[in-house]
Each structure stands twice: as C-alpha cells, then as structure tokens.
C-alpha positions, 0 to 999 in steps of 0.5 A: 490492480491484481485480484482488486477489480472493483469491489517473528519467527523465533530468533535463533541465538547462537551460543559462544565457544564453550568453556570445557568439554563438559559444557560443550556435550551439555550444550550438544544435548541440549541442542538435540533435545530441543531439536527433537522437541521442535520436530515433535511439536511440529508433528503434533500440530500438523498431525492428520495431514496428508504429508508435509507438503500440504502444510508447507503453504501455511507454515512461515519460513523459519529463519531469522526474521528481517525486522529486528528492534531498533532505534528507528522502530522505536522513533515510529513506535507512534503514527497515523498507522490506520489508513482506512479512517479519515484520522487515527493514531495507534502503535506498532503494536498487535494487540493494544490501544487505538485512537480516532475521530469521528464527527458529525455537522449540525444543521438546521435539519439533521441530515445523516452525515456522519464520517469516520471511515474513509470514503472516496465520495463523502468529502470534497477532498481529504489529503495529508498536505505534510507528512514525514513518515515519523515525526508530524503529520498535516491534513485537510478535510474539506467537507460541505461548507466547512473542513477539518484541519487535523494534525499531530506532533510527537515530541522530539525528546522521547518520541512516544508522546504525542499530541493531536489537533483539531480544528473546525474551520468554516468554508465561507458558504451557505451550507456552513453548519452551526456546530459540529459534533467531534467524537474522539475514541479510545479503543481497547484491542487486548483484554489486559488493557486498562483504562479510567477516566475524569473529567472537568467542564473543558474535557477529559483525562483517561488514564490507562495501561497496557502490557506492551505500553505501560502506564499513560495518561491523555487529555481531550480538551478544547484550547482556552481561546476556543468558544464555549463547549456546546455539549460534551459527554463521555460514552463508555461500554464493553465488548463492542467490536471495534471494527463496527465502532461507526455502526455502534455510534450511529445507533446509539446516538439519542436527542440531547440538549446542549448548553443553549438549549437545542436538540441535538443527536449525542451520546448519552453516557456519565459526564465525568467517569467510566468505569474500569474494564471499558473497551470503547471510550468516547469523548464526545465534544459538540463546538462551533466554528473555528473551535479547536480541540487538542488530544495530549497523550503522555507515557508516564513511564519517562520524564519529560520536558514539557507537555505538548499543548498550546503554544509548545505545540505551535512552535513543535508544528512549526519547526517539523514544517519547516524542516519538511520543506527543506528536506523535500527540497534537499530531495526532490529539489523541485524549486531548483528545477523551476516548478512553482509554489503551487506545483510544489505544494501539489508534489508534497501532498502526493507524497504526503499522502503516501507516507502518510498512509503507511498503516499497521496491521495484524492478523491472519490472511485466509490461504489456499492451494492445490494442495488443499481442498478448502482454505485454511488460516496463514499464520499470524502476522504483522504488516507495515506497510503502505496502501494504494488508497485510503478510501478503497484500498486501505491494505497492503498489496504486493505488487504496488508495494514495490512502486510504493517504496520507490518514492519512499526510498529517496525520503528515508531509506530506513522506512523503506528497509523495515517495510520490505522486511516486514513484508519478507517476513509473511514469506511461507515455508516454500519462499511464496508471499500472500499478494493482498494482505487482509489482516484483521477485521477492520481490513477484512470488513473492506474487502468483498468475499470473493477476493479474500482467500489468497492461492498460494500457488499463484504469483504476483509481480515481484516489484519490491526488486525496483526499490532494492535495486535502486538503493542498491545503486545509491549507496555508498561504502559506509551505507553497506557496512551500516546495513549489512545484516539486514541486507544478508537477511534480505538476500536470504529471503529473496533468493528463496522468493525469487526460487519459488517463481522460478520453479512454479511459475515457468512455462513448458518451454525453456526460459518461459514463464507463465501466469497462474490463476487464469480461468480456462472454462469461463464463457462470460469473460470477453479474455480471462483475466490474469488477476495474478499478472496485476494487470486484471483484464490487460488481453492475453491469449483468448483460451488460456493453456499450459503452453502459453507464455507471458512477456511481462513475467519473464521480464520481471524475472530478469529483474528480480535475477538482476537485482539479486546478483547485485545484492549477492556481490554487495554482501559477499555471498555466492551470487553466481547462480543469479548472474548467470540466470540475469545474463540468460534471461536478458539475452536480447536474441533469446527474448526476441525468438521467444516474443519478437512478433517483428514489430513488437513484443508479445505473449504467446497462446492459443488465440482467436482474433474475433471474439465478442459477447452477446446478451442471453436471457434467463427470465428476467436476468440479462447477462452477456457470454463469449462467442468465438467468431474464429477458430483460436490458433497458437500465435503471438497474441496481436494486442497493443498495450503495456505488455508490449513494453516489458523489455523496454520498460525494465531496461532489458533491451540493449541500447543498440537492440534494433528492437528498442529503435522499433519501439521507440519509433511507434511510441509517438504514435497518436492511433497506438498508445500515445496521448496528449496525456500519457501512455494509454493501457491498450492501442486506441486502434485495438480491438480490445480498447475500452471493450467490457470484459463481460457484462458488468466488468468495466474496462480497468487495463483497456485504454485507461492511463496508468501512472506506474507503468508510464513512470517505468517508461519515462525512467526507461527512456531516461536510461536509454537517452544517457546510453550512447547508441543509435536510439539515444536522440529519439529516446531524449526527445520522447522523455521530454515529452511524455515526462510534461504530458504526465506531469501536466495531466495529473496536476491539472486534474488535482487542481480541477478536482482536489484528488490524484487518481487511480486512472486517467482517461485516455482521451481526455486526460480526466482523473477516474476510478478511485480516489484518492489514490497516492498509492503509485500515482504518488511516483509523479512526485519522482517523475517531477525530481527527475528520480528514477 
C-alpha cells in the first residue's frame, strides 16, 4: 500500500440585491475593505517566506467546502468513529468527548492481558457482524476462553441519544476466566468541557457539558438480572493525554479486594464521586461471566419518549437488525443469487467491518515539498473516512478510500458523498491532497516516524473517481436535482485536483505520466520502490530517471478525465477540455504506441534485466546491496504483473481491440498471474516473483493476491462480456471462473481464521499480512452481489 509498507474553509455569502445606490456603494466599500484585510492578513501570516509559491502547498483551497451541515450529518453525529480501539464512540466534533472500553480477564494467576487498542495478534477474532453506518452496530470480540459482545443503538426519534451494551460470555473452554474487569471511560479533549459524577451500588451517573453537545447525562450500570458486581471503582484525574490512556491505566493498577475477598488488579479511586475538572473518568466494573453492562447517554437539551435501556434496548436493537437484514438483501441480493446463510453472514461481516470502521479524525498533517527546506504543519482539518484496517492502518489513505466508497455507496450514497467531500476539503491551494492522513495523537502514535511527513510533490492513485463515476452512472434525474449543489462543488475541486496531476505528474514525452518519489541513488533496493503508485515494491525500471513513464498512472488519468467529463455534463458546467483529454488518453492507438510491447502493456525506462542482492558486512552488522550484472538500457520494463493489466482493468481498451484479445488469452496462463485463488500481483515465472527488495523488505506486491486489483479485473471482465465483439465469449468464461475463485478463497480463509486479510498467498490461498483487513478486501461483497 502506498507509503505504509510495514511499519471549513470560510463560507462566502452572496449579498442580496441592494435597495439603493447608497447601500450598493457601502457594500462595495465594505467588500473592498474586507479584501484588503484578507490580503494584509495573508501577507502577515506568511511574511518571511521566499515567495507565495513557498506557502501554497500548506494553504487550503479557499473556495466553499464540499461539506455543509445537513440532516444526514446530524443523524450521523454519533457513531463508532474510533476504529483504532476495540469499542469506542465519539461525536463528529474536532474537540469534544470520547468514550471507550478497556478490559482485563481475571484468571487464577495474573497474566497481564489488557485490551483496548485494536491489535492484530491479541484476540482470536474481532468483527462488526452487523453495522448500518448510522443507527447501530453489533460486534463480536473472541478472546481466550471468553468473548465480549458489544453493541450500540441510537434513538430513532432523536439520534442524539445512544446506548451501548457489553455482554461477557464464556466460550466453554478450560481457559475461561473467573471474571472480567471492564473499564468504561470518558475522555475530555477540550478544556471548556465539564463533567461531574455520582454513583450507586449498581453503577455510576455522569453529568457533563461541552460547548458543542450542551448538557448530557450518562449512566454506567449492570442489568438487573446480572450477577453481583465483584468490584467497582471510579477513577478520575486531570491532564492525562488521551492517546496514552492504556499506559496510564496499566501503570495505575494496584491490588484491590473484591466483594468476596479476592485480591485483583484494579484502579483505586472515589467510589461514588469525582471532582469537577477531571479530563478522564474511568468506571471499573468487575463482573463474572454472563454479566451485561449498559451505558446510557442522553442529551439533556431534547425531550425523549423513553430511555434506551433494558427491554427498550432489546426492542430497538432487534428492529435495527431486522432492518439491516432486509436492506442488505435488497441491495446485494445474495440469497437470490444462491448463497447460503453462512456465506451471507460472511458478506455482512465484511461489509459491516468496513462501514463500522469509519472514523472521525482531526489534526494537522506534517508536510514538505521541493519548495521548503524542512517539514511544516498543514492547515488543521477534520476527516470522516473509512480505514483499511482497524488493527494496523486505523487512519485514512487516499488511494484506499476510492475502493472503500465503491462498497459504501451501494449501501448509502449519502455517506459516500460526505466522505468524498471531507477528502476534497483537505485540498491545498495547488489542488494536492495528502495521501496518508495522520490526524491527531491517537493516529500519530501508530505510524513509524519515516512515514509521518507527506510530500506535496508526490501523487497517489486518484481512485476517488471510481465511486464518483459509479454513482453518476446510477443516478436518476431526481437524484441529480437533489444533489446538484454538492456535485457542483465537487466538480470545482475535482477539476483542480485533476489539473494538479496533469501538470505535476507528466512525463517528458507528450501524453505520458511519471510517478514521483522514486529513489535514484539507493544501493540497498533490488528495485527502487514507487510508494506513490500505491503498489509500493512492484518492479519498475531498475534505474529511475526523469524520462521514464508509467502506464498505470496514464490509465488513472484517463479514468479521471472520463469521470470529470460525465460530471461536468451532469452539473451543466463547461466540460469540453475534460472530454477531449479523456478521448486523447483513451485513444487505443496512441496508448499502444507508448506502452504496448507486442504482447503486453508496460512501463518504459532505464532498466537492467539482471540485478541481484549480495550480502555485505560491517563488523557484526549484515546487510545487502544491489548488484547490477547487466548494463541498463532504455526499454519497456519486461515484468509480468498487475501493471500490464491497467488499460484492461480500467476499461480503456475498446471491445474489439486486438490488445484486449492478447491480454485475455494470456490471463488464464497458470505459470503467470492466474492461480486457483485469484490473480497474483507478479507472474510466477517472473524474475521478481516473491523476491525480497532489501535484506529485510519481504515481497509485498511481488506475488501475493490483492483483492482490489482482482475486483477491477473481475469488473472489467463483466464489462467486456456484455460488450459485443470478438472477445465477448472469452471474457465471460474468465469472469465466471475468476469471480468464483476469489469468493471461494476469501470465504474459506474467513471460515478457517475468523479474519479477512490484506492479501492472500498465490500458491496456497492462505490469508497473510495484516488482519482484519476489511478495507478494500470487503470488495468481495460487491463481487458476490455482482455490483460493479
């Protein structure tokens, strides 16, 4: 994945027509004064810069943002927007309050097991099994000898009230602990927020107030049928960094005595009250198996029909589950397509973990560019986005998000509009969007230092055009009228984004494009990585030069121009330049002149066909360096893999193109990309297949099967099997076989391991690397539903 190898602008108001020339003069004078003030402010803020070009990469694009307050945003004010923890809730405000769960099993001997942040090697599995992105979520967390079932629901009449429930269940093994300590916490991000707490024998009541939420009331207590609480405490403190809360709790655990005289690790504190001014409040409830704890949050500024607890909670959760199941079948029609109950539940989990992994983040990226000597902070921004993996990549990635929204837009187009708008609002004055969004301390602490700084000269695949094109092609006239203002704002920003690519990422040869960011001086890499392409270590020209050019980037720009042409037509804006650019970049003859080798499409550059790594020693330190055994020459890069397929998988080739026939005929070659489990990223007979890139850099895009590219291939086969032409029948047979292979393998591995994986082994089909990975691997849901 691009650069993750292991490891509102001010609204402009339009004045109404003036009633007199005097008012008109005053308005003109005021407008001029405002303009002067803005200009002086800008000069003041950026005084000392070499020139305006130095500042531009760190300035926002000063036009009306794509996000505006609407009913959809209010209904999704609260949610499970903390994907980096196993169970947490927050509102979509930059600085407000956070809620979450930590827990610790109690066994005969203290084992040090402590759960909070989502980790990929702690639990046997954890997945949202049902989540609708708005009203509710239901999650299973399977641990050693027990499991937790966590859920939340929002009141259907207000959606500003919510309740959460934690069930502690034995798994029927000898590893089952005697009890579990649950730590439900509230963290205050803003100094103006206030909390005051009182307690009873069955739990605690929290009263609070924030600038954005107003006054609220929350209770944390056990259900009346739950066995007795073994221990409870209320712990409060001030000045605790919320991103270090896990460490804080573990460091403050001390031996405490339960109601039955047993000594356990616990938090000391006031049992019934906390003083005002605390920024963390942790309610510990130590409960036996089969206990149920409920958390009820109520906004004190609104009237309600009932409190969401007890049987009301049961009824509301049951209703939302029923609604979810009905809507899921209506959207994906998996039962109608013949899938059984277990397979459908798998698809629901894949989808739910994607939409349940949507997070809300706020902060400043750290960016640099060729115009600056050192990194600086980007402008502060908020981001509402899905994430690739809750355990390993719990933050936004630009090239992943386009694939995520292909899935989510099939469920709820309004969510996708919001997410895409948030991303477009991250655009700087030049039209660049940072690729990896590391916003806030919780996100920062999960990122290796070398990946924190984003370079404003570097691109990433503009995959957001995939869902945009998909949405546009599915919209009815009434939909277009309803969303016209939003689409028009998006068109403006998307146009600037495209123009940034089309001016900064061009190659030296006309209509060619080149990914920036490759290291042309390294001696430690077998083939210098192209992190900006998203395909990280996929082999390119061995010796990076300014005159190389890349076929995948050219195809992405063809897709972008095609989408903008369609969008411009929809919103009634001048779009001829995008239509012409789309036609130029989709010209099959020109494409072949630049990238066709005679048997496949390829990059072009300075390339050696014989390089290797040899061991070197520095005292006790062992490393490897590259050896070039054959002089490089300028040529097509003869690597067999995903890159060869881009004109095909992005539907750029004409249905009768001879190149399409060659690609389809070779696709089924089992010594190349084809396997029983999907298409491998590099051909099995290629010199780079499963080769390490450095002494420690395991192959990433050099053999393993990736679901996002397999989805694009299956989608393209579906497209060409419906298009009259000489290759229609072959596309149809390949479609059926490849679709079946991918579905079967991802489902089998989910059944075997409890997880959906980042990638799959090309030879065994086994899931590997990051898990759970329900970012673009959740595209399997669309493959099952044949929704392309």
